[in-house]
C-alpha positions as CSV (number, residue, x, y, z in Angstrom):
1,M,6.8,-1.2,-76.3
2,S,4.5,-3.8,-77.4
3,R,5.2,-6.9,-76.1
4,L,3.6,-10.4,-76.8
5,P,1.5,-12.0,-73.4
6,V,4.2,-13.9,-71.0
7,E,2.5,-16.5,-71.8
8,Q,2.1,-16.5,-74.9
9,L,6.4,-16.4,-75.0
10,L,8.7,-19.4,-76.2
11,P,11.7,-20.4,-74.5
12,M,14.0,-19.4,-76.6
13,E,12.2,-15.4,-76.8
14,A,11.2,-15.4,-73.3
15,H,15.2,-15.5,-72.1
16,L,16.2,-13.1,-74.8
17,E,13.6,-10.3,-73.2
18,W,14.0,-11.4,-69.9
19,Q,17.8,-10.5,-70.2
20,A,17.8,-7.5,-72.1
21,L,15.0,-6.4,-69.3
22,G,17.4,-7.4,-66.6
23,Q,20.3,-5.5,-67.9
24,E,17.6,-2.2,-68.3
25,L,16.9,-2.3,-65.0
26,A,20.6,-2.3,-63.4
27,A,21.0,0.8,-65.7
28,H,18.5,2.3,-63.8
29,D,19.3,0.9,-60.6
30,I,22.9,3.1,-61.3
31,R,21.1,5.9,-62.2
32,Y,18.7,6.1,-59.7
33,H,21.2,4.1,-56.2
34,Q,23.9,5.1,-57.9
35,Q,24.3,8.8,-59.5
36,D,21.2,9.8,-58.1
37,A,20.4,11.0,-61.6
38,P,16.8,9.1,-62.9
39,V,15.8,9.5,-66.2
40,I,12.1,7.1,-65.7
41,S,9.3,7.7,-63.3
42,D,8.8,5.6,-60.8
43,A,6.0,3.9,-62.1
44,D,7.5,3.1,-65.7
45,Y,10.2,1.5,-63.7
46,D,8.0,-0.7,-62.1
47,A,6.4,-1.8,-65.0
48,L,10.1,-3.2,-66.6
49,R,10.1,-5.0,-63.0
50,R,6.4,-6.5,-63.2
51,R,7.4,-7.6,-66.7
52,Y,10.6,-9.1,-65.3
53,D,9.6,-10.9,-63.0
54,A,6.2,-12.0,-64.4
55,I,8.9,-13.7,-67.2
56,L,10.6,-15.3,-63.7
57,A,7.6,-16.6,-62.6
58,A,6.5,-18.1,-66.0
59,F,10.3,-19.5,-66.9
60,P,11.0,-20.7,-63.5
61,E,14.6,-22.3,-65.5
62,L,15.9,-18.7,-65.2
63,Q,15.9,-18.7,-61.9
64,R,19.4,-19.9,-61.7
65,Q,20.8,-16.9,-63.9
66,A,18.7,-14.4,-61.3
67,T,21.0,-13.6,-58.7
68,A,22.8,-10.7,-59.9
69,I,19.6,-9.2,-61.1
70,A,17.4,-9.8,-58.1
71,R,19.6,-7.5,-56.5
72,V,18.1,-4.5,-55.1
73,G,19.8,-0.9,-56.1
74,A,23.4,-0.9,-58.1
75,K,26.9,-1.9,-56.7
76,P,28.4,1.1,-54.8
77,S,30.4,3.6,-56.0
78,E,34.3,3.0,-56.6
79,R,35.0,6.4,-54.4
80,F,33.8,5.0,-50.8
81,S,35.0,2.1,-49.0
82,K,32.5,-0.4,-48.7
83,I,30.3,-2.5,-45.9
84,R,29.2,-5.8,-46.0
85,H,25.6,-5.9,-45.0
86,V,25.5,-9.0,-42.3
87,V,21.4,-8.9,-43.1
88,P,20.8,-8.3,-47.2
89,M,18.8,-4.6,-47.8
90,L,16.1,-5.7,-49.7
91,S,13.5,-3.8,-51.7
92,L,9.9,-4.0,-51.4
93,A,7.0,-5.5,-53.9
94,N,4.1,-2.8,-54.8
95,T,1.1,-2.6,-55.4
96,F,-1.1,0.0,-56.9
97,S,-5.2,-0.4,-55.8
98,D,-7.5,-1.3,-53.2
99,E,-8.1,-4.8,-55.0
100,E,-3.9,-5.5,-55.1
101,V,-3.6,-5.0,-51.2
102,G,-6.5,-7.0,-50.6
103,E,-5.0,-9.8,-53.1
104,F,-1.4,-9.0,-50.9
105,V,-3.2,-10.0,-47.7
106,D,-5.3,-13.2,-49.2
107,R,-2.0,-14.3,-50.5
108,V,-0.6,-14.2,-47.0
109,R,-3.3,-16.2,-45.5
110,R,-2.7,-18.7,-48.3
111,F,0.7,-19.5,-47.8
112,L,0.8,-19.4,-43.8
113,D,-2.8,-21.5,-44.1
114,W,-4.4,-18.4,-41.8
115,P,-8.1,-18.8,-41.7
116,E,-10.5,-16.0,-43.1
117,A,-11.7,-15.9,-39.6
118,R,-8.3,-15.9,-37.4
119,E,-7.3,-12.1,-37.0
120,L,-4.2,-10.8,-38.8
121,T,-2.6,-7.7,-38.4
122,F,-0.7,-5.4,-40.2
123,T,1.1,-2.3,-40.1
124,A,0.8,1.0,-42.3
125,E,3.4,3.1,-42.7
126,P,4.5,6.1,-44.8
127,K,6.5,5.6,-47.3
128,I,9.3,7.9,-47.4
129,D,11.2,9.5,-50.7
130,G,15.1,9.1,-49.6
131,L,17.7,7.2,-49.7
132,S,18.0,4.1,-47.6
133,C,20.6,3.5,-45.0
134,S,22.0,0.7,-42.2
135,I,23.1,2.4,-39.0
136,R,24.8,-0.3,-36.8
137,Y,25.0,0.6,-32.8
138,E,27.6,-1.6,-30.8
139,K,26.6,-1.2,-27.1
140,G,24.6,1.3,-28.2
141,L,27.3,3.4,-29.8
142,L,27.4,4.4,-33.3
143,T,29.9,2.2,-35.1
144,K,29.4,2.0,-39.1
145,A,26.5,3.8,-41.4
146,A,26.3,2.5,-45.1
147,T,24.1,3.1,-48.1
148,R,22.0,0.3,-49.4
149,G,24.3,-0.2,-52.4
150,D,23.3,-3.2,-54.2
151,G,21.4,-4.7,-51.4
152,E,24.4,-7.0,-50.4
153,E,27.4,-4.2,-50.4
154,G,27.2,-0.5,-49.2
155,E,29.1,2.6,-49.6
156,D,30.7,3.5,-46.5
157,V,28.9,6.6,-45.2
158,T,29.6,6.7,-41.2
159,A,31.6,10.3,-41.3
160,N,28.6,11.8,-43.1
161,V,25.6,10.3,-41.0
162,R,27.7,11.4,-37.8
163,T,27.1,14.8,-38.8
164,I,23.0,14.4,-39.0
165,R,21.6,15.8,-35.9
166,S,18.6,14.0,-36.1
167,I,20.9,10.6,-35.7
168,P,21.7,9.7,-31.9
169,Q,25.5,8.8,-31.3
170,R,24.3,6.8,-28.5
171,L,20.9,5.2,-27.8
172,R,19.3,5.1,-24.9
173,G,18.3,2.3,-22.2
174,D,18.4,-1.1,-22.3
175,V,19.5,-2.0,-26.2
176,P,20.7,-5.4,-27.4
177,S,25.1,-5.2,-27.8
178,V,24.5,-5.1,-31.8
179,L,21.5,-3.5,-33.6
180,E,21.6,-2.3,-36.9
181,V,19.2,0.2,-37.7
182,R,17.1,0.4,-40.8
183,G,15.7,3.5,-42.3
184,E,15.5,6.9,-45.0
185,V,17.5,10.0,-45.2
186,Y,15.5,12.6,-46.2
187,M,15.5,16.4,-46.6
188,A,12.3,17.9,-45.6
189,T,10.6,20.2,-47.9
190,A,11.3,24.3,-46.0
191,D,14.6,22.7,-46.0
192,F,15.3,21.8,-49.6
193,L,14.0,25.1,-50.9
194,A,16.2,26.6,-48.6
195,L,19.1,25.1,-50.0
196,N,17.9,25.1,-53.9
197,A,17.6,28.9,-52.9
198,R,21.0,29.3,-51.1
199,Q,22.4,27.1,-54.5
200,E,21.2,29.4,-57.0
201,A,22.5,32.5,-54.7
202,D,26.1,30.5,-55.4
203,G,25.6,30.1,-59.0
204,K,25.0,26.4,-58.7
205,P,22.3,24.5,-60.3
206,P,19.4,23.7,-57.9
207,F,19.0,19.9,-57.0
208,A,15.7,18.5,-58.8
209,N,13.7,17.2,-56.0
210,P,14.4,16.7,-52.3
211,R,15.4,13.0,-52.6
212,N,18.2,14.1,-54.6
213,A,19.2,16.5,-53.0
214,A,19.4,14.0,-49.6
215,A,21.1,11.4,-52.0
216,G,24.1,13.5,-53.2
217,S,24.2,15.1,-49.9
218,L,24.9,11.8,-48.2
219,R,26.9,10.3,-50.6
220,Q,29.4,13.1,-50.1
221,L,33.5,12.5,-49.8
222,D,33.6,15.4,-47.4
223,P,31.9,14.9,-44.2
224,S,31.0,19.1,-44.2
225,I,29.2,19.4,-47.2
226,T,27.2,16.7,-45.5
227,A,26.8,18.4,-42.3
228,S,26.1,22.0,-43.8
229,R,22.6,20.5,-45.3
230,P,19.5,19.9,-43.7
231,L,19.2,15.7,-43.8
232,T,17.1,13.7,-41.4
233,F,16.1,10.3,-40.4
234,F,12.9,7.9,-39.9
235,A,13.6,4.6,-38.5
236,Y,11.3,1.7,-39.4
237,A,13.2,-1.7,-40.3
238,W,16.4,-3.6,-38.8
239,G,19.4,-5.7,-40.2
240,A,22.0,-7.7,-37.8
241,I,20.9,-7.9,-33.9
242,E,22.5,-9.7,-31.5
243,G,20.9,-9.8,-27.9
244,D,17.3,-9.8,-27.2
245,L,14.7,-8.0,-29.3
246,P,12.9,-5.1,-27.7
247,S,9.6,-6.6,-28.9
248,E,7.7,-10.1,-31.1
249,T,5.8,-7.1,-33.4
250,Q,7.1,-5.1,-35.8
251,S,4.9,-1.8,-34.7
252,G,6.6,-2.7,-31.0
253,M,10.3,-2.7,-32.7
254,V,9.5,0.4,-34.3
255,A,8.1,2.1,-30.5
256,A,11.4,0.4,-29.2
257,F,13.5,2.7,-31.8
258,G,11.8,5.8,-30.4
259,S,12.6,4.8,-27.0
260,M,15.9,4.5,-27.8
261,G,15.9,7.7,-29.0
262,L,15.5,7.3,-32.8
263,P,13.2,9.6,-34.8
264,V,10.2,7.2,-35.9
265,N,7.1,7.8,-37.9
266,P,3.8,9.0,-35.7
267,L,1.7,7.8,-38.9
268,T,2.7,4.1,-38.0
269,K,-0.5,2.7,-37.5
270,R,-1.3,-1.0,-36.6
271,C,-4.5,-2.0,-38.8
272,V,-6.0,-5.7,-38.3
273,S,-8.4,-5.9,-41.6
274,V,-7.7,-4.9,-45.3
275,E,-10.6,-2.4,-45.0
276,E,-8.3,-0.4,-42.3
277,M,-5.5,-0.7,-44.0
278,I,-6.9,1.0,-47.1
279,A,-8.4,3.8,-44.4
280,H,-5.2,4.1,-43.1
281,Y,-3.9,4.9,-47.1
282,R,-6.8,7.3,-47.3
283,L,-5.7,9.1,-44.2
284,I,-1.9,9.2,-45.2
285,E,-2.6,10.0,-48.7
286,E,-4.6,13.1,-47.7
287,K,-2.5,14.6,-45.5
288,R,0.9,14.2,-47.7
289,P,0.5,17.8,-49.2
290,T,0.8,19.2,-45.3
291,L,3.5,16.6,-43.8
292,G,6.1,18.6,-44.7
293,Y,8.3,15.6,-46.6
294,D,8.2,13.7,-49.4
295,I,6.5,10.1,-49.5
296,D,5.6,8.1,-52.2
297,G,3.1,5.6,-50.7
298,V,2.4,3.8,-47.7
299,V,3.8,0.0,-46.6
300,Y,2.3,-2.4,-45.8
301,K,4.1,-5.0,-42.9
302,V,2.8,-8.1,-41.4
303,D,3.2,-7.5,-37.6
304,D,3.9,-10.5,-36.3
305,L,7.6,-11.0,-36.6
306,A,7.3,-15.0,-36.7
307,L,4.8,-14.6,-38.7
308,Q,7.7,-12.6,-41.0
309,Q,10.2,-15.7,-40.5
310,R,7.6,-18.2,-41.6
311,L,6.8,-16.3,-45.0
312,G,9.9,-15.7,-45.8
313,F,11.4,-13.8,-49.0
314,I,10.6,-14.3,-53.1
315,S,13.5,-13.1,-55.0
316,R,14.5,-9.3,-54.2
317,S,11.4,-8.8,-51.9
318,P,9.8,-10.1,-48.2
319,R,6.6,-12.1,-49.2
320,W,5.5,-10.4,-45.6
321,A,5.7,-6.3,-47.0
322,T,4.4,-4.9,-50.1
323,A,4.1,-1.0,-50.5
324,R,1.1,0.8,-52.0
325,K,2.3,3.6,-54.4
326,F,0.5,7.2,-54.7
327,P,-1.2,8.1,-58.0
328,A,0.2,11.3,-59.7
329,E,-0.2,14.0,-56.9
330,Q,-2.2,17.5,-58.1
331,A,-2.2,20.8,-57.1
332,R,-3.6,24.1,-58.4
333,T,-1.9,27.4,-59.6
334,V,-2.2,30.3,-62.1
335,L,-1.1,29.9,-65.7
336,L,1.1,33.2,-65.9
337,D,2.7,32.8,-69.9
338,I,3.2,30.5,-72.1
339,D,6.5,30.3,-73.7
340,I,7.7,28.5,-77.1
341,Q,10.7,26.7,-77.1
342,V,12.7,25.3,-80.3
343,G,13.6,21.6,-79.6
344,R,16.9,19.9,-82.0
345,T,14.8,18.7,-84.7
346,G,12.8,22.4,-84.7
347,A,9.9,21.1,-82.8
348,L,8.3,24.5,-81.4
349,T,7.0,23.4,-78.0
350,P,4.6,25.0,-75.6
351,V,5.7,25.5,-72.4
352,A,3.7,26.5,-69.3
353,K,5.2,29.4,-66.7
354,L,3.3,28.5,-63.9
355,Q,2.9,30.5,-60.4
356,P,5.4,28.5,-58.6
357,I,3.6,25.6,-56.4
358,T,5.1,22.6,-54.4
359,V,3.9,19.4,-56.0
360,G,5.1,16.2,-54.3
361,G,7.7,18.4,-52.6
362,V,9.1,19.4,-56.2
363,V,8.8,24.0,-56.6
364,V,7.0,23.7,-60.4
365,S,7.1,27.0,-61.9
366,N,7.4,24.9,-65.8
367,A,5.1,22.3,-67.3
368,T,4.3,21.3,-70.2
369,L,1.3,21.8,-72.6
370,H,2.7,19.5,-75.3
371,N,1.6,20.8,-78.5
372,E,-0.8,23.5,-79.8
373,D,-4.2,21.0,-80.1
374,E,-3.5,20.1,-76.7
375,I,-4.0,23.9,-76.1
376,A,-7.0,24.2,-78.2
377,R,-8.5,21.1,-76.7
378,K,-8.1,22.3,-73.2
379,D,-9.0,26.0,-74.3
380,V,-5.8,27.1,-71.8
381,R,-5.2,30.2,-71.4
382,V,-2.7,33.1,-70.1
383,G,-4.2,33.9,-66.4
384,D,-6.3,30.6,-65.7
385,T,-6.2,28.9,-63.0
386,V,-4.5,25.0,-63.8
387,I,-4.5,21.9,-62.1
388,V,-0.7,20.6,-62.0
389,Q,-0.1,16.8,-62.1
390,R,3.4,15.0,-62.1
391,A,2.9,12.5,-64.7
392,G,4.9,9.9,-62.7
393,D,5.4,11.9,-60.2
394,V,8.0,13.8,-62.9
395,I,7.3,15.5,-65.7
396,P,4.5,18.4,-64.8
397,Q,1.9,18.4,-66.5
398,I,-1.7,20.3,-66.8
399,V,-4.2,18.6,-66.5
400,A,-7.7,21.2,-67.0
401,V,-8.9,24.5,-66.4
402,V,-10.8,25.8,-63.6
403,L,-13.2,27.6,-66.2
404,E,-14.9,29.0,-62.6
405,Q,-11.9,30.6,-62.0
406,R,-11.1,32.1,-65.5
407,P,-10.4,36.4,-65.3
408,E,-12.0,38.3,-67.8
409,G,-11.1,39.2,-70.8
410,A,-8.5,36.5,-70.6
411,K,-8.1,35.7,-74.7
412,A,-7.8,32.1,-76.7
413,Y,-3.8,31.2,-77.3
414,E,-2.6,31.8,-80.8
415,F,0.4,29.5,-81.7
416,P,2.8,31.1,-83.6
417,H,3.7,30.3,-87.7
418,L,7.1,31.9,-87.3
419,C,9.6,30.2,-85.4
420,P,10.4,32.7,-82.5
421,A,14.4,31.4,-82.4
422,C,15.3,32.4,-86.0
423,G,12.1,33.7,-87.6
424,S,11.5,30.7,-90.6
425,H,8.4,29.5,-91.5
426,A,7.4,26.8,-88.7
427,V,5.0,24.5,-90.6
428,R,2.5,21.2,-90.1
429,E,3.3,18.6,-92.4
430,I,0.2,17.2,-93.6
431,D,-0.2,13.3,-94.0
432,P,-1.5,12.2,-97.4
433,K,-3.4,9.4,-95.9
434,T,-5.5,10.9,-93.1
435,G,-5.5,14.6,-94.8
436,E,-4.6,15.4,-91.1
437,A,-2.0,18.1,-89.9
438,E,0.9,16.4,-87.8
439,V,1.3,17.0,-84.6
440,A,4.2,19.6,-84.3
441,R,5.2,22.3,-85.7
442,R,8.7,22.9,-86.8
443,C,11.0,25.5,-87.9
444,T,12.0,24.7,-91.8
445,A,15.4,26.7,-90.9
446,G,17.7,23.4,-90.3
447,L,20.9,24.8,-90.4
448,I,21.1,28.8,-89.3
449,C,18.6,28.6,-86.4
450,P,20.0,29.4,-83.2
451,A,17.6,26.9,-81.4
452,Q,18.3,24.4,-83.1
453,A,22.2,24.9,-84.2
454,T,24.0,22.9,-81.3
455,E,22.2,19.7,-82.2
456,R,22.4,20.5,-85.7
457,L,25.7,20.8,-85.2
458,K,26.2,17.4,-83.5
459,H,24.7,15.3,-86.0
460,F,26.8,17.2,-89.2
461,A,29.8,16.0,-86.7
462,S,28.4,12.6,-85.8
463,R,29.8,9.0,-86.8
464,N,27.3,8.3,-89.9
465,A,27.5,11.6,-91.0
466,F,30.4,13.8,-91.5
467,D,32.7,11.5,-89.1
468,I,34.7,14.2,-87.1
469,E,36.8,12.4,-84.6
470,G,37.5,14.6,-81.7
471,L,34.8,16.9,-82.3
472,G,31.8,15.2,-79.8
473,D,29.2,16.6,-78.2
474,K,30.7,18.1,-75.1
475,Q,33.2,19.9,-77.5
476,I,30.8,21.4,-80.2
477,E,28.6,22.6,-77.0
478,A,32.0,24.0,-75.5
479,F,32.7,25.6,-79.0
480,Y,29.6,27.3,-79.9
481,S,28.8,28.5,-76.3
482,D,31.8,30.7,-77.3
483,G,31.3,31.3,-80.7
484,I,33.9,29.7,-82.3
485,I,31.4,27.0,-84.1
486,T,28.3,28.5,-85.1
487,R,27.5,27.0,-88.5
488,P,29.3,24.1,-90.2
489,R,31.4,26.3,-92.5
490,D,32.8,27.5,-88.9
491,I,33.9,23.4,-88.6
492,F,36.1,24.3,-92.0
493,T,38.1,27.2,-91.1
494,L,38.6,26.9,-87.6
495,E,42.5,25.8,-88.4
496,A,42.9,29.2,-90.3
497,R,41.1,31.3,-87.3
498,D,43.0,29.7,-84.5
499,A,45.9,30.9,-86.6
500,R,45.1,34.5,-86.6
501,S,43.9,34.5,-83.1
502,L,45.7,35.3,-79.9
503,K,43.8,32.5,-78.1
504,K,44.6,29.6,-79.0
505,L,42.7,26.3,-79.0
506,K,45.6,24.6,-77.4
507,D,45.7,26.5,-74.5
508,R,42.1,25.9,-73.7
509,E,41.4,22.7,-70.9
510,G,41.3,19.6,-71.7
511,Y,43.4,20.6,-75.0
512,G,47.1,20.5,-75.7
513,E,49.1,21.1,-79.3
514,T,49.2,17.4,-80.0
515,S,45.1,16.6,-79.4
516,V,44.6,19.9,-81.6
517,K,46.3,18.7,-84.5
518,K,44.5,15.7,-84.3
519,L,41.7,17.3,-84.5
520,F,42.6,19.5,-87.2
521,A,43.9,16.7,-89.2
522,A,40.4,15.0,-89.4
523,I,38.4,18.0,-90.2
524,V,41.3,18.0,-93.4
525,A,40.4,14.7,-94.1
526,R,36.7,15.1,-94.3
527,R,36.8,17.9,-96.6
528,Y,36.0,15.2,-98.9
529,V,33.0,12.8,-98.0
530,A,30.5,10.7,-99.7
531,L,27.4,12.2,-101.3
532,N,25.5,9.9,-98.9
533,R,27.1,11.2,-95.6
534,F,27.0,15.5,-97.1
535,I,23.1,14.7,-97.4
536,F,22.7,13.0,-94.3
537,G,24.9,15.7,-92.1
538,L,22.2,18.4,-93.5
539,G,19.8,17.1,-91.0
540,I,16.8,17.3,-93.2
541,R,13.5,16.3,-91.3
542,H,13.1,12.7,-92.1
543,V,15.8,12.2,-93.8
544,G,17.6,9.2,-92.1
545,E,20.6,7.2,-93.7
546,T,19.0,5.0,-95.9
547,T,16.9,8.0,-97.8
548,A,20.3,10.0,-97.9
549,K,22.0,6.8,-99.7
550,Q,18.5,7.1,-101.9
551,L,19.3,10.2,-103.3
552,A,22.7,10.3,-103.4
553,R,22.5,7.5,-105.9
554,H,19.5,9.0,-107.9
555,F,20.8,12.4,-108.0
556,G,24.9,12.0,-108.1
557,S,25.4,15.1,-107.1
558,I,24.4,17.9,-104.3
559,Q,23.9,20.5,-107.3
560,R,21.4,18.4,-108.7
561,L,19.8,17.6,-106.0
562,R,19.0,21.2,-104.6
563,E,18.1,22.1,-108.4
564,V,15.1,19.7,-108.1
565,A,13.9,20.6,-104.7
566,V,14.6,24.6,-105.8
567,Q,12.4,24.0,-108.5
568,A,9.1,21.6,-106.7
569,S,9.3,24.6,-104.2
570,A,8.3,27.0,-106.8
571,D,5.4,24.7,-107.5
572,G,7.5,22.7,-110.1
573,E,5.1,19.7,-110.7
574,V,7.8,17.7,-112.7
575,A,10.8,18.2,-109.9
576,K,7.9,17.1,-107.3
577,A,7.1,13.7,-109.4
578,E,11.0,13.3,-109.4
579,L,11.1,13.1,-105.7
580,T,8.2,11.3,-104.6
581,G,8.8,9.0,-107.7
582,I,12.3,7.5,-105.6
583,D,11.2,3.9,-103.9
584,G,10.7,4.9,-100.4
585,I,9.7,8.4,-100.6
586,G,6.5,9.9,-100.1
587,P,5.0,13.1,-100.5
588,I,5.7,14.1,-96.3
589,L,9.8,12.9,-96.9
590,A,9.4,15.1,-99.9
591,G,8.1,18.0,-98.5
592,S,10.1,17.8,-96.1
593,I,13.2,18.3,-98.3
594,V,11.3,20.4,-100.4
595,D,11.3,23.1,-97.4
596,F,14.9,22.9,-96.4
597,F,16.2,23.7,-99.8
598,G,12.9,26.4,-99.9
599,E,15.0,28.5,-97.1
600,A,17.0,31.0,-98.5
601,H,19.5,30.8,-95.0
602,N,19.9,27.1,-96.0
603,L,20.9,27.9,-99.5
604,E,23.5,30.0,-98.2
605,E,24.6,28.0,-95.2
606,L,24.9,25.4,-98.9
607,D,26.8,27.7,-100.7
608,A,29.7,28.4,-97.5
609,L,29.9,25.2,-96.6
610,M,30.6,24.1,-100.4
611,A,33.9,26.4,-100.6
612,Y,35.2,24.0,-98.3
613,V,33.8,20.3,-98.5
614,T,33.4,18.2,-102.0
615,P,31.2,16.0,-102.2
616,E,32.1,12.0,-103.7
617,A,29.6,9.3,-105.6
618,M,29.0,6.6,-103.3
619,E,30.4,3.4,-104.6
620,A,28.7,1.4,-106.8
621,V,26.0,-1.1,-106.2
622,A,25.8,-4.9,-107.2
623,A,23.9,-5.1,-110.1
624,E,23.6,-8.7,-109.3
625,S,23.9,-10.6,-106.1
626,P,22.0,-13.5,-104.0
627,V,20.4,-10.9,-101.7
628,S,19.8,-7.6,-105.1
629,G,16.8,-6.3,-104.8
630,K,15.6,-8.2,-100.9
631,T,14.8,-6.5,-97.8
632,V,17.6,-7.2,-94.8
633,V,17.4,-7.1,-91.2
634,F,20.1,-7.3,-89.4
635,T,19.3,-7.9,-85.0
636,G,21.4,-9.4,-82.2
637,A,24.7,-8.9,-81.6
638,L,27.0,-9.9,-84.9
639,E,30.5,-11.1,-83.7
640,R,32.1,-11.1,-87.7
641,M,31.2,-7.5,-88.3
642,S,29.9,-4.0,-86.8
643,R,26.2,-3.5,-87.8
644,D,27.1,-0.5,-89.4
645,E,29.9,-2.7,-91.7
646,A,26.9,-4.8,-92.4
647,K,24.3,-2.5,-93.1
648,A,27.2,-0.9,-95.9
649,M,27.7,-4.8,-96.7
650,A,24.3,-5.4,-97.8
651,E,23.5,-2.3,-99.9
652,R,26.5,-2.4,-101.9
653,L,25.3,-6.2,-102.7
654,G,22.4,-4.1,-104.0
655,A,20.1,-5.0,-100.5
656,K,17.8,-2.9,-98.6
657,V,18.2,-3.2,-94.6
658,S,15.4,-2.0,-92.9
659,G,15.3,-2.1,-89.0
660,S,11.8,-3.7,-88.3
661,V,10.7,-6.5,-89.6
662,S,7.5,-6.5,-91.4
663,K,5.2,-9.3,-93.9
664,K,7.7,-7.4,-96.8
665,T,10.8,-8.8,-95.0
666,D,13.1,-10.9,-96.8
667,L,15.8,-11.9,-94.7
668,V,16.7,-11.9,-90.8
669,V,20.2,-12.0,-90.1
670,A,20.7,-13.3,-86.4
671,G,23.0,-13.0,-83.8
672,P,23.5,-13.9,-80.2
673,G,20.8,-11.9,-78.6
674,A,18.2,-11.3,-80.9
675,G,14.8,-10.6,-79.0
676,S,11.5,-9.6,-80.4
677,K,12.6,-9.6,-84.1
678,L,13.1,-13.0,-83.6
679,A,9.5,-13.5,-83.1
680,D,8.5,-10.8,-85.3
681,A,10.3,-13.2,-88.1
682,K,8.3,-16.1,-87.1
683,K,4.9,-14.7,-87.2
684,H,5.5,-13.4,-91.0
685,G,6.7,-16.3,-92.0
686,V,10.3,-14.4,-92.5
687,E,13.4,-16.4,-93.4
688,V,16.5,-16.3,-90.6
689,I,20.3,-17.7,-90.8
690,S,22.8,-17.0,-88.7
691,E,26.2,-14.9,-89.9
692,D,28.0,-17.2,-90.5
693,E,25.1,-18.4,-93.0
694,W,24.6,-14.9,-94.4
695,F,28.5,-14.8,-95.9
696,E,28.0,-18.2,-97.1
697,R,24.8,-17.0,-98.7
698,V,27.2,-13.9,-100.4
699,G,30.1,-15.3,-100.7
700,G,31.7,-13.4,-98.0
């Protein structure tokens, strides 16, 4: 998403974007720390965090509201009892280049007023990709253990940590009366592969990567499950300590942990210059594939603990430490085949089937090839040796072919022109402005393509289409899997078929007699549906809610729309002109409509559907109103009406509702929390009014 530079933001714009970023970061923290199921890469998360911090630095008045979002991680799960951290568990700022490492050292020197000629020592250690954990020892005995949680409070995983063999129950030697040891619980690569093999043998889903496996194993309610998982631990930090510190330096503390019997990383090193810090980073990066456990960077810390105290903290991270992240890792393997998968919109996506290879601790056997142009550009052929990279350490992709290792007789790949799932035509639409083909080739079958079926059915029953209450995504997936609903028409024969069946819906898990009656009633209620909802529910490529309304108003019936589209499919120039003559419908959109009605399968399903459903004409549009003919954008949180209600109201009044602001926009209605659209309105000189002013203007 394109954003204004921070220095160009107005205070209100900064405040709104900063709030939105905070909410987005909080959601990702929950996915990563609490659910062990991240949806974005570390690199994307870091970019969001850098933007958030940059706005906070430029607008310090926001600092008063920063407390909650400044926390690291996410709130601990309600499944566990909680442990309050005596000393908060913070995260680290990130650096991504040699230059940024040098800048980090310079910032430390400036803060301390430490001259360049005076030696300043740092430690450099591998950044383990696992789950942060704090373990409390009292008089040398393990008494409590907690996850990081939100940094202030974590989950009590004491019983689970006791099952990890590498963590001692009793520390050796002379130790402080209270010592909270902090480190990372992780799973070695070989153990991870063996665990996944057992998961698959037992018919269970494999874990995505060692970090998720370690986190999921530690956060079990049943400690016996944790005990069965091969977890281990590296100690590298501490929280509360009562008694004498074992050392006055970071490196000395880690060495003391080792003498107490705690596992510590042997690659931790003291560095006395930026050059030495970077050199050790290079060494660890080189050793990364052979370490036997996943790391995602190197952590630098000021070695002198007294200097750490002087440096203190900034918001959620210490001034005296930073993490240098690794770039995406690469590996070589052999391309065994190219598989074509059909997505929910009909896009044919090529997937590389690879000789399995471990990349950054993750076994990669599939990689994206993006599209047919990408295959041709890289000249990827079955049998080639290829270089695979995990983009952002998440999505594997082929970045290059090792041509010198290409086998004799390897043939250039021919992309299919028919859908592999249903045999219908797969086409690349032409952009009339550029004259070039669209990147994706798509199946035109729509309603009957099995690869698209569940997603099409979800769309058909969705809130803005047929809006069938009780027939949500999970129900459709289950019904489709069992062969109960495979096409839209099946929804409207469900009750009759259930009456004849020996296996009743009311006996299915999650259902009962009352819920089944409600579902049948909701289906009956949709036998009469607005024409625009009917058209939208068909899932025609590029036909959104607005276009569906335009088509419904122009043609008045599904029969007339079908007649014109079929005629255009047979090279009817007049019919094509009628489609493209509708405001907002250009050649690409018209082509999608023609392609849909040009498929015999779609017409067959449409005929079957019409036996059960009657599309009704849309409500009339006001010929004259204060906003008739104007383009309106609604943004922010509306308080007197929902966004859908606002759109419907504006359209009844003859306005066109848009999702973005441009120079063609006439009016922006802004509620609380409005963000970048306000800046766009200002840039284009568009009038902005409140929700109350909207009602005053239209007489509501």
